C-alpha positions in Angstrom: 129.8 120.4 147.1 128.3 119.3 143.6 130.8 116.4 142.1 130.9 115.7 138.6 132.5 113.0 137.7 134.0 114.3 135.0 135.7 117.2 137.0 138.7 114.3 137.0 139.5 115.0 132.8 138.9 119.0 134.0 141.6 119.2 136.3 143.8 116.4 134.4 145.0 119.3 132.1 145.9 121.9 135.0 147.9 119.6 137.2 150.4 118.4 134.6 152.9 115.5 135.7 150.8 115.5 139.3 148.2 114.0 137.5 148.7 110.4 138.6 148.2 111.0 142.1 145.7 113.2 141.9 143.6 110.7 140.1 144.0 108.3 142.8 143.3 111.0 145.3 139.7 111.9 143.6 139.0 108.2 142.9 139.5 107.5 146.8 136.8 110.1 147.2 134.6 109.4 144.3 134.1 106.2 146.4 131.7 107.9 148.6 129.3 109.4 146.4 129.4 107.2 143.3 127.1 104.4 143.1 128.7 100.8 143.2 128.0 100.3 139.3 129.2 103.9 138.5 132.4 103.8 141.0 133.5 100.3 139.3 133.1 101.9 135.6 135.0 104.9 136.5 137.9 102.8 138.0 138.4 100.9 134.5 137.7 103.9 132.4 140.6 106.1 134.0 143.2 103.3 133.8 142.3 102.4 130.1 146.0 103.2 128.2 143.8 104.8 125.4 142.0 106.9 127.8 145.6 108.3 129.6 147.0 108.8 126.0 144.2 111.3 125.1 144.3 113.3 128.5 148.1 113.4 128.3 147.5 115.4 124.8 145.3 117.7 126.9 147.7 118.0 129.5 150.6 118.8 127.2 148.2 121.5 125.4 147.5 119.6 122.2 144.1 119.9 122.3 143.5 119.6 118.4 144.8 116.1 118.6 142.5 114.9 121.5 140.0 112.8 120.2 136.9 113.4 122.3 134.7 110.9 120.7 137.2 108.0 121.3 136.8 108.8 124.8 133.1 108.9 125.0 133.0 105.4 122.9 135.5 104.0 125.7 133.4 105.3 128.5 130.0 103.8 126.8 131.8 100.1 126.3 133.2 100.6 129.6 129.9 100.6 131.1 128.6 98.0 129.0 131.5 95.5 130.1 129.7 95.7 133.4 126.3 94.9 132.0 125.4 98.9 132.7 123.8 101.8 130.8 125.6 104.5 130.0 124.4 107.6 131.3 123.3 109.9 128.1 124.2 113.1 129.7 127.6 111.9 131.3 129.2 111.2 127.9 128.0 114.4 126.3 129.2 116.4 129.1 133.1 114.7 128.9 132.9 116.1 125.2 131.8 119.5 126.5 133.9 119.9 129.1 136.9 119.1 127.1 136.0 121.2 124.4 135.1 124.1 127.1 138.9 123.4 128.3 139.9 124.0 124.7 138.3 127.2 123.9 139.3 128.6 127.6 142.8 128.2 126.3 142.3 129.7 123.0 142.7 126.7 121.4 140.6 124.2 119.2 140.3 120.7 119.0 140.3 119.0 115.3 138.9 115.5 115.9 141.1 112.7 113.8 139.6 112.8 110.0 138.1 109.1 110.9 136.0 110.4 113.7 134.8 113.5 112.4 133.7 111.9 109.3 131.6 109.5 111.5 130.3 112.1 113.3 128.7 113.8 110.0 127.3 110.8 109.4 125.8 109.5 112.2 124.4 113.5 112.2 123.3 113.1 108.6 121.8 109.5 108.9 119.6 111.0 112.2 118.3 113.8 110.1 117.5 111.5 106.8 115.9 108.8 108.7 114.4 110.4 111.6 111.4 111.4 110.1 108.6 109.9 107.9 107.8 111.6 105.0 104.6 111.1 103.4 105.2 110.8 100.1 102.1 111.0 97.7 99.3 111.2 100.9 98.5 114.9 99.5 97.5 117.4 101.9 95.7 115.6 104.5 96.2 117.2 107.8 99.1 116.3 110.3 101.8 117.7 108.4 104.3 116.6 105.5 106.6 114.3 107.7 106.2 112.8 111.3 109.2 112.1 113.9 109.5 108.4 113.4 110.6 107.1 117.1 106.9 109.1 118.2 104.4 106.7 116.2 107.2 103.8 114.8 105.3 100.5 115.6 107.6 97.8 116.0 106.7 94.7 114.0 107.1 91.1 114.6 109.6 88.7 112.7 108.6 85.6 111.8 111.6 82.7 110.9 111.1 81.1 107.5 113.1 78.0 108.0 112.2 76.1 111.1 114.6 76.2 113.8 115.1 74.6 117.2 112.0 75.9 119.4 115.2 78.3 121.2 115.5 80.4 118.0 111.6 81.0 117.7 112.0 84.4 118.3 109.9 87.1 116.6 111.3 90.1 118.2 113.1 92.4 115.6 116.0 94.3 117.9 116.9 90.8 119.3 116.7 89.1 116.0 118.8 91.6 114.2 121.0 94.1 116.4 121.5 91.4 119.6 125.4 90.7 119.8 124.6 87.1 119.0 122.3 87.9 116.3 122.7 86.2 112.8 125.6 88.0 110.6 122.9 88.0 107.6 118.9 88.4 107.4 116.8 88.7 104.9 113.4 90.6 105.9 110.6 89.6 103.3 107.6 91.8 103.4 104.6 92.7 101.1 104.0 96.1 99.9 103.0 98.4 102.6 103.7 96.5 105.4 106.8 98.4 106.5 109.9 97.1 105.7 111.3 100.7 104.5 110.8 102.1 108.2 111.6 98.9 110.1 115.3 99.2 108.9 115.3 103.4 108.9 114.5 102.7 112.5 117.2 100.4 112.6 119.8 102.8 111.7 118.4 105.7 113.5 118.4 103.3 117.0 122.5 102.8 116.1 122.9 106.4 115.1 121.5 107.7 118.9 123.6 105.2 120.5 126.5 105.9 119.1 126.2 110.0 119.1 125.3 109.4 122.9 121.3 110.8 122.4 118.8 109.8 124.7 117.7 106.3 123.7 114.3 106.9 121.8 113.6 103.3 121.2 113.5 101.4 124.2 113.2 97.8 122.2 116.8 98.9 121.2 118.2 99.0 124.5 121.2 96.4 125.3 121.8 96.0 121.7 125.3 96.1 119.8 126.2 99.3 118.7 127.7 99.5 115.0 127.8 102.0 112.3 124.1 102.0 111.0 124.6 102.5 106.3 121.4 102.5 105.2 121.2 101.9 101.3 118.3 101.5 98.8 119.2 99.1 96.5 118.2 101.5 93.2 120.7 103.5 94.4 123.4 100.5 94.8 122.8 99.3 91.7 123.8 102.8 90.2 127.1 103.6 92.7 128.2 99.7 91.6 127.7 100.6 87.6 129.9 103.5 88.4 132.5 101.8 90.3 133.2 98.5 88.2 130.9 96.7 90.8 133.0 97.0 93.8 130.8 97.2 96.3 133.3 98.8 99.2 134.0 101.8 96.8 130.1 102.2 96.2 129.6 102.0 99.8 132.2 105.0 100.0 130.8 106.6 97.4 127.4 106.6 99.4 128.7 107.6 102.5 130.6 110.5 100.7 127.6 111.5 99.0 125.5 111.6 102.3 128.7 114.1 104.2 128.9 115.8 101.0 132.7 115.6 101.4 135.6 113.4 100.5 136.2 110.1 102.6 139.5 109.5 104.2 141.4 106.8 103.2 139.9 103.3 104.4 137.2 105.2 106.1 134.6 102.1 106.3 137.2 99.6 106.6 138.3 101.0 109.6 135.0 101.8 111.3 134.2 98.0 110.3 137.4 96.8 112.3 136.4 99.5 115.2 132.4 99.0 115.5 131.4 96.8 113.1 128.8 97.8 110.4 125.2 97.3 110.5 124.4 97.4 106.7 121.1 98.0 105.8 120.3 97.2 102.0 116.4 97.9 101.0 114.2 96.7 98.6 115.9 94.4 96.5 112.8 94.2 94.2 113.4 97.9 93.3 116.2 96.5 90.9 113.9 95.7 88.2 116.1 94.3 85.8 116.8 90.6 86.4 120.7 90.6 85.6 121.4 93.5 87.8 119.4 92.1 90.6 122.4 89.3 90.4 124.8 91.7 90.1 123.7 93.3 93.5 123.3 90.3 95.0 126.6 88.8 93.9 128.1 92.3 95.4 126.3 91.8 98.8 127.3 88.6 99.5 130.6 88.9 98.3 131.2 91.3 101.3 134.4 90.8 103.2 133.1 91.3 107.0 134.0 90.8 110.6 132.0 88.8 113.2 130.9 92.8 114.3 129.1 93.7 111.2 125.4 92.4 110.1 123.8 92.7 106.6 119.9 92.8 106.5 118.3 93.1 103.2 114.6 94.0 102.6 112.6 92.6 99.5 109.1 91.9 98.4 108.0 88.2 98.3 107.0 87.9 94.5 110.4 89.1 93.3 111.7 86.9 95.5 111.3 83.3 94.3 113.6 82.7 91.5 116.9 83.8 92.7 117.4 83.8 96.4 120.3 84.3 98.7 121.9 81.3 99.9 119.9 80.1 103.1 122.6 78.9 105.0 124.5 81.9 105.2 121.2 84.3 105.2 118.9 83.9 108.0 115.4 84.6 106.4 112.5 86.4 108.1 109.0 87.0 107.3 107.4 90.4 108.2 104.5 89.9 109.8 101.3 92.0 109.7 100.2 94.2 112.8 98.1 92.3 115.2 94.9 93.9 117.0 97.6 95.4 119.9 100.0 96.7 117.6 97.3 98.5 115.8 95.6 100.1 118.7 99.2 100.9 119.9 100.4 102.7 116.8 96.9 104.8 117.0 97.6 106.1 120.6 101.2 107.2 119.8 99.3 108.8 117.0 97.1 110.7 118.9 100.1 111.8 120.9 101.8 112.9 118.5 98.7 115.5 117.4 97.9 116.3 121.1 94.6 115.2 120.0 91.5 113.0 121.5 89.3 110.3 120.0 92.0 107.2 119.9 89.3 105.2 121.6 86.6 106.0 119.2 89.1 105.4 116.6 90.1 102.1 117.6 86.4 101.0 118.8 85.3 102.0 115.4 88.0 100.2 113.7 88.3 96.9 115.8 84.3 96.6 115.3 84.4 97.1 111.5 86.4 94.2 110.0 87.2 95.2 106.6 89.2 98.3 107.9 90.8 96.1 110.5 92.2 94.1 107.9 93.5 97.0 106.3 95.0 98.6 109.2 97.3 95.4 109.5 99.8 96.9 107.0 102.0 99.5 108.3 101.0 101.6 105.2 97.3 101.6 105.4 97.4 102.2 109.2 98.9 105.5 108.4 96.9 106.6 106.3 93.7 105.6 108.0 95.1 107.5 111.2 95.6 110.1 109.1 91.9 110.4 107.6 90.5 110.1 110.9 92.3 113.2 112.5 92.2 115.0 109.6 88.2 114.9 109.1 87.6 114.4 113.4 86.4 110.8 112.0 86.4 107.9 109.9 83.9 107.9 107.1 80.8 106.0 107.6 81.4 103.6 105.0 84.2 101.8 103.5 83.6 102.9 100.3 83.9 106.4 101.2 87.1 105.2 103.2 88.9 103.8 100.3 87.9 106.7 98.1 89.6 109.2 100.4 92.7 106.5 100.2 92.8 106.7 96.5 92.4 110.5 96.9 95.7 110.8 99.3 97.6 108.2 96.9 96.5 110.0 93.6 96.6 113.5 95.0 99.9 115.4 94.1 101.6 112.5 93.6 104.1 114.1 91.3 104.6 116.3 94.5 105.2 113.6 96.7 108.0 111.5 94.8 109.3 114.9 93.8 108.5 114.4 90.4 107.2 117.1 87.9 102.8 117.4 87.1 102.9 114.7 85.1 101.2 113.5 81.5 97.8 112.2 83.2 95.5 114.3 85.5 94.2 112.6 88.8 90.9 111.9 87.4 92.0 110.3 84.3 94.5 108.2 86.1 91.2 107.0 88.7 89.2 106.1 85.5 91.9 104.1 84.1 93.0 102.3 87.4 88.8 101.6 87.8 89.0 100.3 84.5 91.8 97.9 85.0 90.5 96.8 88.0 87.2 95.7 86.4 88.6 94.1 83.6 91.4 92.1 85.9 88.5 90.8 88.1 86.1 89.8 84.7 89.4 88.3 83.2 89.9 86.0 86.0 86.1 84.7 85.9 85.9 81.8 88.6 89.8 82.0 89.4 88.8 85.1 91.4 89.8 85.1 95.3 88.5 87.2 98.2 92.2 87.4 99.7 94.6 87.4 96.3 95.1 90.8 94.3 95.8 90.5 91.0 98.4 91.1 88.5 99.3 92.3 85.3 102.0 92.1 82.9 104.0 95.5 82.0 103.3 94.6 78.2 99.4 94.0 79.1 99.0 97.3 80.8 100.9 98.9 78.2 98.5 97.8 75.7 95.3 98.5 78.0 96.8 102.4 78.9 97.2 102.7 75.1 93.9 101.8 74.2 92.5 104.2 77.3 94.7 107.2 76.1 92.8 106.6 72.5 89.6 106.4 73.7 89.7 109.4 76.2 93.3 111.3 75.9 94.6 111.4 72.6 96.6 114.2 72.8 98.7 111.8 75.4 99.3 108.9 73.6 102.9 109.7 72.8 103.4 109.7 76.6 102.6 106.0 77.3 106.1 104.9 78.9 106.3 108.0 80.9 102.5 107.8 82.6 103.9 103.9 82.9 106.7 105.0 85.0 104.8 107.5 87.0 102.3 104.7 87.6 104.4 102.2 89.3 106.4 104.5 91.6 106.3 103.2 95.0 103.5 103.5 97.7 101.1 104.7 94.5 97.9 102.8 93.9 99.7 100.2 91.6 102.9 98.5 92.7 105.5 97.1 91.0 107.1 93.5 90.7 108.8 91.1 89.3 111.6 93.1 88.3 109.2 95.9 87.3 107.1 93.5 84.6 104.5 92.7 86.6 101.7 95.1 88.6 99.3 94.6 91.1 97.5 97.2 93.5 99.1 97.9 96.2 96.0 96.2 98.5 93.3 94.0 97.9 90.5 96.6 99.1 91.7 99.0 96.7 91.5 97.0 93.8 87.6 96.1 94.7 87.1 99.3 95.4 88.3 100.8 91.8 86.6 97.9 89.9 83.2 98.9 91.9 83.5 102.5 91.2 83.7 101.3 87.4 80.8 99.0 87.9 78.6 102.2 89.9 79.7 104.7 86.7 79.1 102.1 83.7 76.6 99.2 84.5 72.5 100.1 84.8 70.5 99.2 88.1 69.0 96.2 86.3 72.3 94.6 85.6 73.8 95.6 89.5 71.2 93.8 90.8 71.3 90.4 88.6 75.4 90.6 89.8 74.4 91.1 93.3 71.3 88.6 93.4 73.6 85.8 92.0 77.6 86.8 92.4 80.3 85.0 91.1 83.1 83.8 93.1 85.1 86.4 94.5 82.7 89.2 93.8 80.9 89.8 97.0 82.8 92.6 98.0 83.4 94.4 94.5 79.5 94.2 94.4 78.9 95.6 97.9 80.9 98.3 97.0 79.3 99.3 94.2 76.0 98.9 95.3 76.8 101.2 98.2 78.2 103.6 96.1 75.1 104.3 93.8 72.5 107.5 94.9 70.5 107.3 97.2 67.2 106.3 95.4 68.8 103.7 93.5 70.5 102.3 96.5 66.7 102.2 97.8 65.5 100.1 94.8 68.6 97.7 95.0 68.2 97.0 98.4 64.2 96.3 98.0 65.6 94.2 95.4 67.7 91.8 97.2 65.6 91.3 99.8 63.2 90.1 97.1 65.9 87.7 96.1 66.4 86.6 99.7 69.6 88.2 100.1 69.5 89.7 103.4 73.1 89.0 104.5 74.2 91.2 101.4 71.6 93.9 101.7 72.8 94.4 105.3 76.5 94.9 104.0 75.4 97.3 101.1 73.9 99.2 104.4 76.5 99.2 106.3 78.9 100.4 103.6 77.0 103.1 102.2 77.5 106.7 103.5 75.2 108.4 105.5 72.2 108.3 105.5 72.0 104.7 104.5 68.2 104.8 103.1 64.7 105.4 104.4 63.9 104.6 108.1 61.6 101.9 107.6 64.6 99.8 105.5 66.8 100.3 108.1 64.2 99.4 110.5 63.7 96.1 108.4 67.0 95.1 107.5 68.4 95.3 111.5 65.6 93.3 112.2 66.1 90.6 109.5 70.0 90.3 110.3 69.9 90.0 113.7 70.0 86.0 113.5 73.4 86.0 111.6 76.8 85.4 113.1 78.3 87.8 110.3 76.5 91.1 111.6 77.5 93.1 114.9 76.0 91.8 117.8 75.7 95.0 119.3 72.8 96.1 117.3 69.7 96.9 118.8 66.6 96.2 116.4 63.0 96.5 116.8 60.8 94.0 118.0 58.8 92.3 115.7 55.9 94.5 116.5 57.5 97.6 115.8 59.3 95.9 113.1 56.0 95.6 111.7 54.7 98.9 112.4 57.5 100.9 110.2 56.4 98.5 107.5 53.5 98.3 107.1 51.3 99.8 103.7 55.1 100.2 102.0 54.6 99.3 98.5 57.6 97.3 98.3 56.6 95.1 101.4 54.4 92.0 100.2 57.0 91.3 97.4 59.9 91.5 100.2 58.2 89.2 102.1 57.1 86.7 99.6 60.5 86.6 98.7 61.8 85.5 102.1 59.3 82.9 101.9 60.5 81.5 98.6 61.4 78.1 99.0 64.1 78.1 96.4 65.9 81.3 97.9 65.5 80.9 101.8 68.0 81.6 104.1 67.4 80.1 107.5 68.6 83.2 109.8 66.1 85.8 107.3 63.7 83.1 107.3 63.5 83.2 111.0 63.1 86.9 111.1 60.6 86.7 108.3 58.3 84.3 110.3 58.4 86.9 113.3 57.4 89.9 110.9 54.7 88.2 109.7 53.1 87.0 112.5 53.0 90.3 113.7 51.8 92.1 110.6 48.8 89.4 110.4 47.3 90.7 107.2 45.7 88.4 104.8 49.1 88.4 102.8 51.2 87.2 105.7 48.6 84.6 107.0 48.7 83.0 103.8 52.6 83.0 103.5 52.4 81.3 107.1 50.1 78.5 106.6 51.8 77.6 103.1 55.1 77.7 105.3 53.9 75.8 108.0 51.9 73.2 105.5 55.2 71.7 103.9 56.4 69.4 106.2 52.7 67.7 106.8 52.8 67.4 102.5 57.0 66.3 102.5 55.9 63.6 105.3 58.7 63.8 106.9 59.3 61.1 109.8 61.7 62.2 112.6 62.4 58.6 114.9 61.6 59.1 118.3 63.1 57.2 121.6 60.7 57.6 124.7 62.5 58.8 127.5 60.0 59.0 130.0 56.1 60.2 130.1 56.6 63.4 129.6 58.8 63.4 126.1 60.5 61.4 123.4 63.7 62.4 122.1 65.0 62.1 118.4 66.7 59.0 118.1 69.5 60.7 115.7 71.1 64.4 115.2 68.9 66.3 112.4 70.3 65.6 109.1 70.7 67.7 106.1 68.3 66.1 104.0 65.7 66.7 106.9 66.5 70.4 107.6 66.8 70.8 103.9 63.2 70.0 103.4 62.5 73.5 105.2 65.7 75.5 104.0 66.7 74.1 100.5 69.2 76.5 99.5 70.7 75.2 102.5 72.3 72.3 100.7 74.4 74.8 98.6 76.1 76.5 101.6 77.3 73.2 103.4 78.6 71.7 99.7 80.2 74.9 99.4 82.0 74.9 102.9 82.5 70.8 102.8 85.0 72.2 99.3 86.6 74.7 101.1 87.5 72.2 104.0 88.5 69.7 101.9 85.6 67.4 103.5 82.8 65.6 102.3 79.3 66.4 103.7 76.4 63.7 102.9 73.0 63.8 103.1 72.7 61.6 106.3 75.3 63.9 108.1 74.2 66.1 110.8 73.4 69.3 109.9 75.4 72.1 110.5 76.0 75.9 110.0 72.5 76.1 111.9 71.9 79.2 114.1 69.9 78.1 117.7 66.7 80.3 116.2 67.1 78.4 112.6 66.8 75.0 115.0 64.0 76.4 117.0 61.9 77.3 114.0 62.6 73.8 112.1 61.0 72.2 115.0 57.9 74.9 114.8 58.1 73.9 111.4 57.7 70.0 111.9 54.4 70.5 113.5 52.7 70.9 117.3 54.8 69.0 120.0 58.3 69.4 118.5 61.3 71.5 120.7 64.5 71.8 121.3 65.4 69.9 124.5 66.1 71.5 127.6 69.3 71.6 129.5 67.9 68.2 132.0 65.9 66.6 128.6 69.0 66.4 127.1 71.3 65.2 130.0 68.9 62.8 130.8 68.4 61.3 127.6 71.9 61.2 126.7 73.4 59.8 130.2 70.6 58.3 132.7 71.0 54.9 133.1 67.8 54.6 135.4 69.8 55.3 138.7 72.0 58.0 137.8 73.7 59.9 135.2 76.9 58.1 133.2 79.8 60.4 132.5 79.2 59.4 128.7 76.4 58.2 126.8 77.9 54.2 127.3 79.6 54.2 130.4 82.0 55.9 132.8 85.2 55.1 131.2 86.2 57.3 127.8 86.3 55.4 124.8 87.2 56.8 121.4 86.0 54.0 119.3 82.5 55.2 120.6 81.8 58.0 119.0 83.6 60.8 116.5 86.3 62.8 118.4 89.8 64.7 118.0 90.9 61.0 118.4 89.8 60.1 115.2 91.6 62.0 113.6 88.8 62.3 111.0 88.4 66.3 111.5 84.8 66.3 109.9 81.4 65.2 111.0 80.1 61.7 110.4 76.8 60.0 109.4 74.4 60.0 112.5 74.5 56.0 112.4 77.9 55.3 112.3 78.5 54.9 115.9 76.0 52.2 117.7 78.5 51.2 120.4 78.1 55.5 121.2 73.9 55.1 122.0 72.7 56.1 125.3 70.7 54.0 127.7 67.9 55.5 125.9 69.2 54.4 122.2 69.8 58.1 121.2 72.8 58.6 118.9 75.9 60.7 118.7 74.9 62.2 121.8 79.0 62.8 122.4 81.1 63.7 119.7 80.7 64.5 115.9 78.4 67.8 116.7 77.7 70.9 118.6 74.4 71.3 119.8 71.8 74.2 121.1 69.5 74.2 123.9 67.3 77.2 124.3 67.9 78.1 127.8 72.0 77.6 127.5 74.8 78.8 124.8 76.3 76.2 122.3 77.5 73.3 124.1 79.3 70.1 122.8 
């Protein structure tokens, strides 16, 4: 016999006055078939006064008055009381069984007004929040919407205030949904990081739980169940204005509008007392008027709620500096960018939705391209990347193409994505204006332009710039200035509004740089662009790289040759990587691969040709002599490229190359560099001091500029007599060769002997076997930077060599880097 634990409820209807005796019989019988956890749940459930009250209504034929949702809630709460998870099927079957009995009896169950309204609102919440709708994404494959639960990636939250260690949680479910979670919280996040999607997922998880649906968000398991109300601040502002600032009336109006019918009197307050509310207020920054924003904040702050309810507010940081919620009442969290693991998980979930293969290919591409990985840390841009990938079969080869595709998504059918009319400005004019704006903002920033900062423009300045653009390019639209401004600050567009609508910025720094580069590609001649690329102003490297990458193939080839002639190898390599296929002629690809192999900033998985093969590819090319001369030029030398250029020159072995090599290796003798040496044994001598900046920069003078920049960034001095840093092992080997015959990097055995051999054994430290922090520059010194090579005389080794412990990393030709 198949037993349904809910058969008891069915039999009660027929047995009338004998029901309590039958309960005891059924409960005794069920002891043999129910697991221990379920048995104790049902033992308590059927003894609850409210359960008996509702079953009595059915037994007396008063089906219309049975509150099936109340029974279902009581069943769920009984399970939770014992720390058990309520089976969704049993909960649903309870309702279906009772409703089926009512139909068989020719009756109809009419839920109490509050129960019916709650049921309608929860279903409306699932309908509204259950999908991610790609507003402004255009017509890329993947459909206009995706089920949220299937692709949602839970982000991390970080406490803004310093809290006790036990409260340093990062899981949003435990921070916002747990029974002991803070009663009020503010989530602060940059544009495109997924604030609205997070709040939607919180609302959806609670709605599913209250409806008894399957648990589609595993991270929400065990969280407290409250009636979720997702409310955009823009809508709250309007509703408050229509209801004399009374927030409970505004909330009632919001819920009533959602279910398209009036609410029972006191509905939300009754739900607040019975279940608790989860009030999710999204987008405080979108209340542009400062006075109105203060009004809505005051209304939210004055909400009188019980301990069962929770309030969660989301906002962008730039619009939350001057007026904030009280930190004593509201726990503040920063919404973190995606980690590598979260990005990969997001890609894999998306792959399942599209029933597609290739997620590993996508992840490997993104992981190996730092600039794209940085974009994917924002939820909005991660979604754009996967849609482009699965729509086109792969990501564009160059990031310039990727940025172009993303901008197209945000501009294509913009009006359709936001439910607006066609709008007064065509897509190509929007792109041209935004490109001009991006370039002008970066030019205006001058020396203050920073790589990781997105520039802002005031609304008045934006209006003035747009007015001039329309006058010169779209005179027919000059009278539509404000309408165009309204279009430009639509949410999730390339431009986003901040500071109450008074300032604007690009949604991501990458778009600002791409659009500025687009303008430069259209407006700057080849010579002017090369001049800028050869000596880039601070913060312009990425923009110039994108501008060069977008030139036609012939122009790009000339730019690459010009950059190599100026010694800008690493920048030329980045341009080649950024450009679409084919990047340039084969000999140039081979040359750039070979020249770039000693840079730590390039991909280590490149497989360059040998020096002989590279020379064979480049021999006879018209620009090659000039390129090689530029790489050897003292005033523009770059250490890693110089090491590669020496190998190519040796392989070419022509008159011009031999002349370059002769001049290069003769410089040390002319400079009369003296390296103090200490005899170690009959076979070799060791440098008394580490090589200093002054000594190394006799071979690579431009290194002084690099170490000064790095020293400035780290806010530490780096003088001539400090050990040279930011040098690869290959540059170090070349320096030894440049010094002249007999110089070489020490082997492992030579280094250890010079550092610690006292004639009988190897010491643990150069000065002995006991650690003494006063004898070297280590973490105990708290200097966090190098010191002059002659600062620690007591730390010398038995052979008189300085700084053999501490201060810098050293390299040996037969091992990896060692301390």
